[in-house]
C-alpha positions, 0 to 999 in steps of 0.5 A: 190097856185095861188095868186090873182095877178096871177089870175088877170094877167092871166084873163087879158092876156086871154081876151086880146088875145081873143079880138086880135084874134077876131079883126083879129090882129097879135101880131105885128100889135097890138104891133105897134098900142099900141107902145109896143114890141111884146115880152112884148105883149106876156108876157102880154097874157101869164099872166106874166106881167100886163100893166100900166093904160095908156097902158090898155087905149091904148089896149081898144081903139085899140080893141074897148072896154071900159077900165072897160070891159078890166080889169074886171074878166069876160071872154066870154062864150068860156072861162067861165069855165077857169074863174070859175076855176081860181076864185074858192076857189078850185084853189086859196087854192090848194097847187100846190107846194105840188104836184110839180106843179109850178103855173107859169107853170100852167098859161103858160099851160092855156095861151098857149092852153086856148080852150083845157084846157077849154075843159078839165076843162069842162069835169072835172066839168061835171064829178063832177056834175054827181057824185055829187062831192062837194068841200070837195069831191075834197079836199079829193080826192086830199088828197088821191092822196097826200098820194098815192104819198108818199106811205102814209109814211111821214118822216117829221111827223115821225121825228116830233113824235120822236122829240116830244117824246124826248122833252117832255120825253114821254113814248111810251111803249104800251099801250100809257099812255093817261094821258101824252097827257092830261098833255102835253096839259094842262101844255105846251099849256094851254088847258082846257079839258071839258067832260061835255058841249058837252053832253048839245048839242044833235044836235051835238051828231055825234061830238066827240070833239069841240075846242074853240080857244078863251078859249083854251077849248077842249070839249070832248063828254062823253062816248068816248072809251079810243082809241077815246079820246086818238086819239083826245088828240094826234091830239090836241098835233099835231096841237100845236107841228107842228104849224098848224094854219089853222085847223078845230075845230071839229073831222069832217072837213066836218061839217064846210067845209074850205080850202084844207089847213085845210083838209091837216092839219087835216090829218097831225095832225091825222097821227102824233097822230096815229104815237105817240100812236103806235111807229114805231119801236115797231109796225114794230117788232110786224108786223114782228112777226105776218107775220112770223107765219106759220098759220093765227091766228086772235087772234094775230091781236086782240092781237095787238088791246089789246096791243096798246089799239087802235081802228081797224081803227087806227091799220090798218091805221098805218099798211098802213103807215109802210108796203111799207117802212119796208116790201116793200109791195106796191100797197096795199089798205085800205077800210072802209065800214059802214052799218047803223042799219036796212039798207041793203046796204053798204057805202064805207066811206074811201078808200086809194089805193097805186100805182093804183086804186083797186076795189072796189072804191067809184064811183058807189054810187048807186050800190051794192058792191060785197058781196063776199068781206070779208069786207062785209060778215064779217059785215053780220056775225056780224049782224046775230050773234046779239052780239056786238063785234069784228070779224077778218078774212082773205081772198085771193080775186081773181078779176074776169077775171083778174090775180090780187089777194089780201090777205085781212085782215079785222076787223069788229065791230058790236055795241049795236045800230046795226051799223056795220063797217069794215076796211080792208087792201088788200096786193097784192099777189106776190113773195114779199108777199110770202116771207114776210108773212108766213101764206099766204100759210095757206090753212085755209084762204078762196080763193074767186073770187070777183068783184066790184059791182053786176051790173058789175059782170058776176060771174055765179050762185053767191050765194050772188048776191044782184042785176042783172048784168044790166051793163054787159047786157048793155055792151053786147047789145052795143057790139052786136049792134056795130058788127051788124052795122059793118057787115051791113057797109061791106055789109054782 
């Protein structure tokens, strides 16, 4: 992350170079007037050095500005977006080194071409405003990129889980014994588990847990499923065992937006918890057994939920950790859709794309997602049936007007309140998948052409279209207009 000193040096250097150029002074001329070397001036303008007070006075005198104006962190209108970015929490807290970015190199890039970088930053900020992207949205997007860079498999966290199991002699045979986690939190980390207090705060009914650090008390909402409670306890073990100090104190980080480090640590603790509950080698063996079955059998997938006593999301998220590493199945995706009671629309509430951006994704927030996706029609089936429970289905999804095809495996849930949700893993259909997944050839798995949203879809006579293809019509008009203009320009 950028330090405050680096930001101050860079802003001073940018301002100094801007004033020098506005005065029509060459680096040599300014250096001579202030009695510094050209190389030293170059380092100042690049944000690598910060001059002493007497030299700042000399620069101010030669450039015709006050000392206070020169040392202030305010930049002119042309460079204002850079100043805004440099002084924002987003960049100061963002761990550049996590993405292999050297802060010094970033500073050099900004100082070498400030106007070009400014234009790029302005574009990013404008896109963020258009899509109503808040700081937490940016953090989550950065986190997804981090996961994708590592194929969503983290050796250090898998090693930490194995180390924790060995140190505390935990039993990992499925289903994982939840009482081990509660005992560990109490005996090793001196936690108090409170399953009553949170019910006294109806305004916090969406929260599953709240941690009170001063009292080392973990408040759990009554009525959580075994899987939900086990996950919360496992995450608390992770925060302590991994030594993650910067952390959110609820199960919903966006409820109390903090730094990117909090978002990252919440992810690391969640990964640890799921990896602890579903031990790597055992689940890999179970997946191998599932994949070598010649016929698609939904009951086998439901059997894994029962065997590990976890939620559908926990299971399929863990599957995304292991497929690239152990089966060579990369470029997969994970999607979670939600549908509120009595609502007609669907919300894409979680997504992960390894290696590339697949459809659908969460940009077209006001459009209608394709109802041909198993993620959506399975939720509709569950709602129409009206009986709470789980449904499982597979589908070979072919992207309309592309050669892309994915095997999509979905688990949908419909609860007594009328809320429906689905989680889906999409696996690219290629030679590797044909070799690894025997039931891919099962003709009972439906194959359907799918698209992203109805507004962008040209599939004719779609039986589940929820909106007209207005974006397609708009693009056709633009194409026709361009062709008419081109013909007129050529005198035709």
